[in-house]
N, C-alpha and C positions, 0 to 999 in steps of 0.2 A: 550596647545594644541590650536592652533589656525584655525584649519580645521573645515569645517562646520558641519561635522559629530561630532566634540567634542562639538557643541554649542547645540546639540538636546538635549532636555529633558532625564532626566533617563529612560530607557525603550522604548524610542520612536524609530521608525523604521524609516531607512533613505527613501526620499520618493521614490528613486527607487526599493529600496526593498518594500515598501506598494506596490506601482503600481503592481510590479510584483507577489505580491501576491492576488492581485484582478484579474490579467489577471488569474492566475491559479485557484482561484474560478470560474471565468467566463467560462473557458475551461472546468472544471469538471462539471459544470451546463450544457453547452451545451452536453458533453458526456451523462450525464444522462438523459437529454430529449431525445436524439436519442436512446439510450439504451431503456427506457422505450416505446418509440412509434415505435420500430424497427418491431413489428408485422402490424403496418400502413405503414409506409415509404418503407420497403424492397419490392423489386418486386415481389419476391418469398418466399415461406415458407423455413422454416431451413431446409436442406438437400435436398431440391428438385433437381434431376438431370435432365439432358437433356433440360435444359430450353434454352440453346443455342449450338450451335456446341463446340465440346471439345476443349480445349487450345485455344481459340479465343482471340488475342491481344484485349485491350484496344480500343474501338471505340465508336462512338455515340450510338449505339445499346447497347453496354455492356460497362459502362464507366471504369469499372476496369476489363474487361476482363471476360473469364470464366475457369473453373479449368479442371483437367482430366476429369471429370465425367459431364461436361457442365454445371455445375453449377454456377450462376450468383456470381461473386467474391464479387459485391457492398453488396450484399444482407446478404451473407454468413457472412459478415465483421460486418455488422449491429446484426445479430444475435450473433456472437460469443462475441461482444462489452458488449452485455448485459449479456452472461453468465461470463464474465471476472470482468464485474464491480461487479456482484451480488457475486461474490464467493470473490473478494476483498474486499467488505465492510465487509463479514461475517470473514474474516481472519484479519481484521483490528480490529474488535471489539473483538476479542480474543486475539490480541496483548495489546489493552488497558486495558482489564480487567487481564488478566494473567502476564502481563508485566508491564505496567505503574502504573496502580492502587495499585497492589499488591507489586511492589517496592516501592512506596511511603508508603505503609504502614508496611513493612517489617522493615523500616529504625526505626520506633517507637516500634519494638515488645522489650519486654524485655529479661532479661536472655541470651544475645547473641544469642538470636533464629535467629535474623535478619542480624547477621555475617554469620551464617550458611547457609542462603539463598543467602546472597551475594557469598559466597564460591562456591554453588552449580551452579548459574547462571553463575558465571565467568566460572567455566567449562564448561558448555554449551555452552556458546559464543565463546568459542575458536576454537569449530567447525564449518564449515560454515553452513549458514543456510540451504542452500539448501540439503546438504548432510542430516541433522537433520529432513527437511521435508521428505527425501525418506524414513529415518527409521522410522518416524511415518506413513508414508503411509504402509510400510512395515508390520508394526504391526497390522494395521487396513485394511483398503481398499481405492481405488480409491476414493470412494464417500465421503470420508472424508479428501479430500485433502485441503479443505479451513481451516479445522481446524489444519491439520499438518501445514501448512504453516503459520497459526497465533501463534502457539506454539514455532516453529523453530523462529519466528521474536521475541519472548518475550523476551528471555534473554537479548537482548540489549537494549530493551527498559526497562527492570528491572532495569539494572543497570545505565541508565541514570535518572531513576527516584528515585532510593534509593541513588544517591550522590547528587541531587537535595534535597529530603527531608532529609539527614543527615545534608547538610549544612544549611538549615533553622532551623533544631531543636538545632543546636551550634550557631546560629546568637545570636547578641547582644539582638534584641528587643524580641527572644523568652527568654532570659534569665530574661530580664526585666519582664516579661508576669509571667515566673514563680515565678520570687521575690515577683510579686504583688499578687499572689495568684490563678492565673488563671491554671486550672487542664491541664493534658495533653491531654484529649480526646477533649478539648474546642479549644486548640491549634493545634491539629490534623486536626479538622473540620475547622479552620480558613484558614491555611494553603492549605490544600485540595482543598478548595472552590477557593481561589487566583490561585492555579495551573491551575485549569479547566477555570477558567477566562481568565488567562493570555495567557496559551499555551495549553489547551485543543485542539482546533482547528488544531494549527499546529502540535501537536505530532500525532492526528487522520490523518492527510494529511501525515504525514511521514511516518506511519505505511502503509497507501493505497499504496504509491509507492513501499516501500520495500517488501509487500505481493504479489504486482500486478508482478513484477518482478521472485519472487519464484514462484507463480502457473505458470505463463505461461512457465517456464524453467522445472517444473514439466510436464506439457502437452506435451510438445515438446519432453522429453525423455521418454511419455508413462506411466506416473504416476499419471497425473492428471485427467483432464476430461474425462467423460465417454462419449461416442459416444452414441445417435446422438446430446448429448449437447455437441457443439465443442465449446472451448473457442480459443482465437486468439493465444495461444502458440501451441494448438493442429492443427489448420489451419497451421502453419508454419511448424509444423512439417510433416503435411501430403501433404507439397508440396515439400518435399525433393526430389523427383524423377523426378521434372520439374524444379529445380533451374536455371539450366542454358538454357533450351529450352523455358520454359515460366516464366520469373522473374517476373510477376506482381502476380503470385499464393501465392508468399512468402513477396513480397516486399510491397503490399498494407496493409496486415495484420500486418506485423512488425511496418510499419510506424502507425498504428492505435495505436499499443501499445505503440510505442514510444510517440506518442500524450498524451496518458493516463498518463503514469509516469511522463511525463516531466509538465503536469498542476499539478499533486498532489506534484511534488518536490517544484513547484513556490508558489503553496497554503500554503506549509510548512514554507516558508520564510526561507529556510536554508539559513547559512551564505556560503561564497565562500570555496569550498573545501570541504562543510560538507559531509557526507555521509546520506542516510536516515536512 
């Protein structure tokens, strides 16, 4: 191979991909700042009606217009972005614990227990994550939507981590380590430390993108965020009656959601065509 990519050191990311990851992290950082300071930056408190005329188009007075109740859309987006980011962070943590970490550990379990977990997660992964999340919400309540979204995305993360851990446990360096007297627990700790160091941030960003989509879709269909704590999905769903007459009530929240997911995908360093 004579291409520039082939001349990179093993494990090194192509410059364009590395730049994309930096841009993704910068975008997520900016979103985190906006979400954290929404109470100061926003023109109006969350859910404040009558701030302006109903369904006023974007203008100098109202940059993103107003909705059916006269709420400032720009302020509502900032507040909804806070809810979306916080819920997505909780759900992503669930994915990392119940999916990635559990999958990495299950690959080392004795007596074929790991294979049983692999089979179970494979069955769950065959179902769409959104339907699993709706099922989990139905078995609990809408307040647990972040937990439901995290559990729904966990099977895919489990399978990815299980395959990686199984590959490491059967690698040549693992065989040499076992032959030299290094115990299974020491090998597990070493491989886990390397996995967190090399792919931990990418895995977290990948999970963040996946659960943000699931959470917003849950809220859009009425299974997610509970008013008055509206997230971006609930904002888009609430604007269904004015989609064609007042496009800005749904378009701007949708753009904010796309930007959030896009930054998370960039930060994950996904290969071309890879799903979150």
